[in-house]
C-alpha positions as a Markdown table, in Angstrom:
| # | Residue | x | y | z |
|---|---|---|---|---|
| 1 | Met | -2.7 | 8.9 | -31.2 |
| 2 | Glu | -5.4 | 11.1 | -32.7 |
| 3 | Phe | -6.3 | 14.7 | -31.6 |
| 4 | Pro | -7.8 | 15.8 | -29.4 |
| 5 | Tyr | -6.5 | 13.5 | -26.7 |
| 6 | Thr | -6.6 | 13.7 | -22.8 |
| 7 | Asn | -3.9 | 11.6 | -20.9 |
| 8 | Lys | -4.2 | 10.3 | -17.4 |
| 9 | His | -2.8 | 13.5 | -15.9 |
| 10 | Asn | -5.6 | 15.5 | -17.6 |
| 11 | Val | -3.3 | 17.2 | -20.1 |
| 12 | Ile | -5.5 | 17.9 | -23.2 |
| 13 | Phe | -3.6 | 17.6 | -26.5 |
| 14 | Leu | -5.6 | 19.8 | -28.9 |
| 15 | Arg | -3.9 | 19.7 | -32.2 |
| 16 | Glu | -0.6 | 19.3 | -34.0 |
| 17 | Ala | 1.8 | 22.4 | -34.0 |
| 18 | Glu | 4.5 | 23.4 | -36.4 |
| 19 | Arg | 7.5 | 21.0 | -36.2 |
| 20 | Leu | 10.6 | 22.1 | -34.4 |
| 21 | Lys | 13.6 | 22.0 | -36.6 |
| 22 | Ser | 17.2 | 21.5 | -35.6 |
| 23 | Pro | 20.4 | 21.2 | -37.8 |
| 24 | Thr | 20.1 | 17.4 | -37.7 |
| 25 | Arg | 16.4 | 16.6 | -37.4 |
| 26 | Thr | 12.9 | 17.7 | -36.8 |
| 27 | Tyr | 10.6 | 17.1 | -33.8 |
| 28 | Ala | 6.9 | 16.8 | -33.6 |
| 29 | Gln | 5.1 | 19.3 | -31.4 |
| 30 | Ala | 1.5 | 19.7 | -30.1 |
| 31 | Ile | -0.7 | 22.4 | -28.6 |
| 32 | Ile | -1.9 | 21.5 | -25.2 |
| 33 | Ile | -4.1 | 22.8 | -22.4 |
| 34 | Cys | -2.3 | 22.6 | -19.1 |
| 35 | Pro | -4.4 | 21.2 | -16.2 |
| 36 | Leu | -2.7 | 23.5 | -13.7 |
| 37 | Cys | -2.8 | 26.9 | -15.4 |
| 38 | His | -5.5 | 26.1 | -18.0 |
| 39 | Glu | -3.5 | 27.9 | -20.6 |
| 40 | Glu | -2.5 | 26.8 | -24.2 |
| 41 | Ser | 1.1 | 26.1 | -24.9 |
| 42 | Thr | 3.4 | 24.3 | -27.4 |
| 43 | Ile | 5.3 | 21.3 | -26.2 |
| 44 | Arg | 7.3 | 18.4 | -27.8 |
| 45 | Asp | 5.1 | 15.6 | -28.9 |
| 46 | Gly | 5.4 | 11.9 | -29.2 |
| 47 | Ser | 3.8 | 8.7 | -27.9 |
| 48 | Ala | 5.8 | 8.3 | -24.7 |
| 49 | Leu | 5.9 | 12.1 | -24.1 |
| 50 | Arg | 2.2 | 12.3 | -24.5 |
| 51 | Leu | 1.4 | 9.6 | -21.9 |
| 52 | Ala | 3.9 | 11.1 | -19.4 |
| 53 | Arg | 3.2 | 14.8 | -19.7 |
| 54 | Lys | 1.8 | 16.3 | -16.6 |
| 55 | Ser | 1.8 | 20.0 | -17.3 |
| 56 | Cys | 3.2 | 22.8 | -19.5 |
| 57 | Lys | 6.8 | 23.9 | -19.4 |
| 58 | Lys | 5.8 | 26.8 | -17.1 |
| 59 | Cys | 4.2 | 24.7 | -14.5 |
| 60 | Ser | 6.7 | 21.9 | -14.4 |
| 61 | Pro | 8.8 | 23.5 | -11.6 |
| 62 | Lys | 5.7 | 23.6 | -9.5 |
| 63 | Leu | 5.3 | 19.8 | -9.9 |
| 64 | Val | 8.9 | 19.3 | -8.9 |
| 65 | Ala | 8.5 | 21.4 | -5.8 |
| 66 | Glu | 5.3 | 19.5 | -4.9 |
| 67 | Ala | 7.0 | 16.1 | -5.3 |
| 68 | Leu | 9.8 | 17.2 | -3.0 |
| 69 | Thr | 7.3 | 18.0 | -0.2 |
| 70 | Lys | 5.8 | 14.6 | -0.6 |
| 71 | Thr | 8.9 | 12.7 | 0.4 |
| 72 | Val | 8.1 | 9.8 | 2.9 |
| 73 | Pro | 10.4 | 7.6 | 4.9 |
| 74 | Ala | 11.4 | 4.3 | 3.2 |
| 75 | Tyr | 9.8 | 2.2 | 5.9 |
| 76 | Ile | 6.4 | 3.7 | 5.1 |
| 77 | Lys | 6.8 | 2.4 | 1.5 |
| 78 | Tyr | 8.0 | -1.0 | 2.7 |
| 79 | Leu | 5.1 | -1.5 | 5.2 |
| 80 | Arg | 2.5 | -0.2 | 2.7 |
| 81 | Asn | 3.7 | -2.5 | 0.0 |
| 82 | Gly | 3.7 | -5.5 | 2.4 |
| 83 | Met | 0.1 | -4.8 | 3.6 |
| 84 | Val | -1.1 | -4.5 | 0.0 |
| 85 | Ser | 0.6 | -7.7 | -1.0 |
| 86 | Arg | -0.7 | -9.7 | 2.0 |
| 87 | Cys | -4.3 | -8.5 | 1.3 |
| 88 | His | -4.5 | -8.5 | -2.5 |
| 89 | Asn | -1.9 | -10.8 | -3.9 |
| 90 | Pro | -3.0 | -14.5 | -3.7 |
| 91 | Asp | 0.6 | -15.6 | -4.3 |
| 92 | Asn | 1.7 | -14.0 | -1.0 |
| 93 | Lys | 2.6 | -16.7 | 1.6 |
| 94 | Asn | 0.4 | -15.0 | 4.2 |
| 95 | Tyr | -2.6 | -14.2 | 1.9 |
| 96 | Ser | -4.8 | -16.9 | 3.5 |
| 97 | Ser | -4.5 | -15.0 | 6.8 |
| 98 | Tyr | -5.3 | -11.6 | 5.3 |
| 99 | Gly | -6.9 | -11.3 | 1.9 |
| 100 | Gly | -8.2 | -14.9 | 2.2 |
| 101 | Arg | -10.3 | -14.0 | 5.2 |
| 102 | Gly | -11.6 | -10.7 | 3.8 |
| 103 | Ile | -8.9 | -8.3 | 5.1 |
| 104 | Thr | -8.4 | -5.5 | 2.6 |
| 105 | Val | -6.5 | -2.2 | 2.3 |
| 106 | Cys | -8.6 | 0.9 | 1.8 |
| 107 | Asp | -8.6 | 2.5 | -1.6 |
| 108 | Glu | -6.7 | 5.6 | -0.5 |
| 109 | Trp | -3.7 | 3.6 | 0.8 |
| 110 | Lys | -3.9 | 1.0 | -2.0 |
| 111 | Asp | -3.5 | 3.7 | -4.7 |
| 112 | Pro | -0.3 | 3.0 | -6.5 |
| 113 | Glu | 0.6 | 6.7 | -7.0 |
| 114 | Asn | -0.5 | 8.4 | -3.8 |
| 115 | Gly | -1.0 | 5.5 | -1.3 |
| 116 | Val | 2.3 | 6.0 | 0.5 |
| 117 | Tyr | 1.6 | 9.7 | 1.0 |
| 118 | Lys | -1.9 | 9.1 | 2.3 |
| 119 | Leu | -0.7 | 6.4 | 4.7 |
| 120 | His | 2.0 | 8.7 | 6.0 |
| 121 | Glu | -0.4 | 11.6 | 6.3 |
| 122 | Ala | -2.9 | 9.4 | 8.3 |
| 123 | Leu | -0.4 | 7.7 | 10.7 |
| 124 | Gly | 2.6 | 10.1 | 10.8 |
| 125 | Asp | 6.1 | 8.9 | 11.6 |
| 126 | Arg | 6.5 | 5.8 | 13.7 |
| 127 | Pro | 7.5 | 6.4 | 17.3 |
| 128 | Ser | 10.5 | 4.0 | 17.2 |
| 129 | Asp | 12.0 | 1.3 | 15.1 |
| 130 | Lys | 10.2 | -1.3 | 17.1 |
| 131 | His | 6.7 | 0.0 | 16.0 |
| 132 | Ser | 4.8 | -1.3 | 13.1 |
| 133 | Ile | 1.3 | -0.9 | 11.8 |
| 134 | Asp | -1.4 | -2.7 | 13.9 |
| 135 | Arg | -5.1 | -3.2 | 13.2 |
| 136 | Ile | -7.1 | -2.3 | 16.3 |
| 137 | Asp | -9.9 | -4.7 | 15.2 |
| 138 | Asn | -8.2 | -7.7 | 13.7 |
| 139 | Asp | -11.4 | -8.7 | 11.8 |
| 140 | Lys | -11.4 | -5.4 | 9.9 |
| 141 | Gly | -9.1 | -4.1 | 7.2 |
| 142 | Tyr | -6.4 | -1.4 | 6.9 |
| 143 | Thr | -8.2 | 1.9 | 7.2 |
| 144 | Gln | -7.4 | 5.2 | 8.9 |
| 145 | Gly | -9.8 | 4.5 | 11.8 |
| 146 | Asn | -8.6 | 1.0 | 12.4 |
| 147 | Cys | -4.8 | 1.4 | 12.3 |
| 148 | Arg | -2.1 | 2.6 | 14.7 |
| 149 | Trp | 1.6 | 2.3 | 15.5 |
| 150 | Ala | 2.2 | -0.5 | 18.0 |
| 151 | Thr | 5.1 | -2.4 | 19.5 |
| 152 | Pro | 5.3 | -6.2 | 19.2 |
| 153 | Thr | 4.1 | -6.6 | 22.8 |
| 154 | Gln | 1.0 | -4.4 | 22.0 |
| 155 | Gln | 0.3 | -6.3 | 18.9 |
| 156 | Leu | 0.6 | -9.6 | 20.7 |
| 157 | Ala | -2.0 | -8.5 | 23.2 |
| 158 | Asn | -4.3 | -7.5 | 20.2 |
| 159 | Arg | -4.0 | -10.9 | 18.4 |
| 160 | Arg | -7.1 | -12.4 | 16.7 |
| 161 | Thr | -7.0 | -15.1 | 19.4 |
| 162 | Arg | -6.5 | -13.7 | 22.9 |
| 163 | Lys | -6.6 | -17.1 | 24.5 |
| 164 | Gly | -3.5 | -18.3 | 22.6 |
| 165 | His | -0.4 | -16.7 | 21.1 |
| 166 | Ile | 1.1 | -16.9 | 17.6 |
| 167 | Arg | 4.6 | -15.7 | 17.0 |
| 168 | Glu | 6.4 | -15.7 | 13.7 |
| 169 | Arg | 10.1 | -16.9 | 13.8 |
| 170 | Asn | 12.4 | -18.0 | 11.0 |
| 171 | Asn | 9.6 | -18.2 | 8.5 |
| 172 | Gln | 7.5 | -20.4 | 10.9 |
| 173 | Phe | 4.6 | -19.6 | 13.1 |
| 174 | Glu | 5.0 | -20.7 | 16.7 |
| 175 | Ala | 1.7 | -21.5 | 18.5 |
| 176 | Ser | 1.3 | -21.7 | 22.2 |
| 177 | Tyr | -1.7 | -22.0 | 24.7 |
| 178 | Lys | -1.6 | -21.3 | 28.4 |
| 179 | His | 2.2 | -21.2 | 28.2 |
| 180 | Ile | 2.3 | -24.6 | 26.5 |
| 181 | His | 4.2 | -24.8 | 23.2 |
| 182 | Leu | 2.0 | -26.5 | 20.6 |
| 183 | Gly | 4.5 | -26.5 | 17.7 |
| 184 | Asn | 5.8 | -24.6 | 14.7 |
| 185 | Tyr | 3.7 | -24.4 | 11.6 |
| 186 | Pro | 4.4 | -23.2 | 8.0 |
| 187 | Thr | 1.3 | -20.9 | 8.0 |
| 188 | Glu | -0.6 | -18.8 | 10.5 |
| 189 | Asp | -3.8 | -20.6 | 9.8 |
| 190 | Leu | -2.3 | -24.0 | 10.8 |
| 191 | Ala | -0.9 | -22.4 | 14.0 |
| 192 | Gln | -4.4 | -21.0 | 14.6 |
| 193 | Thr | -6.0 | -24.4 | 14.0 |
| 194 | Ala | -3.6 | -26.0 | 16.6 |
| 195 | Ile | -4.6 | -23.4 | 19.2 |
| 196 | Asn | -8.3 | -23.9 | 18.5 |
| 197 | Gly | -7.8 | -27.7 | 18.9 |
| 198 | Ala | -6.1 | -27.1 | 22.3 |
| 199 | Ile | -8.9 | -24.8 | 23.4 |
| 200 | Arg | -11.5 | -27.4 | 22.5 |
| 201 | Ile | -9.7 | -30.1 | 24.5 |
| 202 | Val | -9.3 | -27.9 | 27.6 |
| 203 | Glu | -13.0 | -26.7 | 27.4 |
| 204 | Phe | -14.2 | -30.4 | 27.1 |
| 205 | Tyr | -12.0 | -31.5 | 30.1 |
| 206 | Glu | -13.3 | -28.6 | 32.2 |
| 207 | Asp | -16.9 | -29.2 | 31.2 |
| 208 | Ser | -16.6 | -32.9 | 32.2 |
| 209 | Lys | -15.5 | -32.2 | 35.7 |
């Protein structure tokens, strides 16, 4: 890479420095401007090191301390990765029920580096192991104002279709309407179609009375 060069962490590599010599080999070095203290310093250089460098040697302990304060529970990472996959990965088996119908994850939570921290900061710790992330308005995406921790019972009451119920069991979607079991389906969309069909039949029968 040519000088000057700025990597994705805003470290500016100004120019080549005198090589560091050891009894067995020599190492390339560079003069940088640190994005934290804004001072010039000399560091080891190389393609991989240049891409990964985040600060000068003096400021590295600050970055370690900051990283330690950013620890989040493993379930936050699991839930965040799941929502991003459902909404933005067409190969996800549930994509048609999320990304396929326009449900997205906000940029802050989707960010690969800081998304988990922003999500944890917005929602906090879950109240219990039974709670998961629920969208208050099921026609809107995963954003801070539209998400909350909710139990399965609370989420069921907040389903996209309030006249019917869809429950996921053993990789199948169980559909029911007015306490009548309509069958098990491989996708949530097919279960929804069955419910909509039952609603139309009942509404037609009631209108014909």
